[in-house]
N, C-alpha and C positions, 0 to 999 in steps of 0.2 A: 604521845598525846599529853597535853597538860591536864591538870586536875579537873578543870571545868568541862573540858570536852569529854573526858571519861565519864563524868557525872551525867552529862547530857545524854550520852549513848546509853548508859546504864538505865536511867529513868525512862528513856524512849523505848527501850526493849521491854522494860517492865510494863509500861503502859500498853504496848502492843500485845503482850501476853495476856494482860487482864482483859483487854477488849476482845481478843479472840476467844478466850475462855467464856466470857459473857455471851458472845454470839453463839457458841456451841450450846450453852445452857438454854438460851432463848429458843433455839431450834430443837430442843429436847433430844440432842444427839446422844446424851448420856444414857437415855432409856434404850435407844437402839443398840448401843454397844453392850449394855447389860443383857439384853435379850439374846444377842448373838453369842455372848459368853456362856450363858446358861445352856443354850442349844448345843454348843460345842462340848461343854462339860457333860451333858447328858448323853451325847453320842459317844464320848470316850468311855463312859462306864456301861454302855450298852442299853440304856433305857430309852433314849430318844431316837 
């Protein structure tokens, strides 16, 4: 690929990643992941 095509692909993937991360934050998926991680951690040490 030439330089401009590589740049287009690179920025296109970056834009897609930023949009998907923003969508996950808007849906508060990070909170659900953290809750599941805490539950698994507590089960591992025998508290939960």
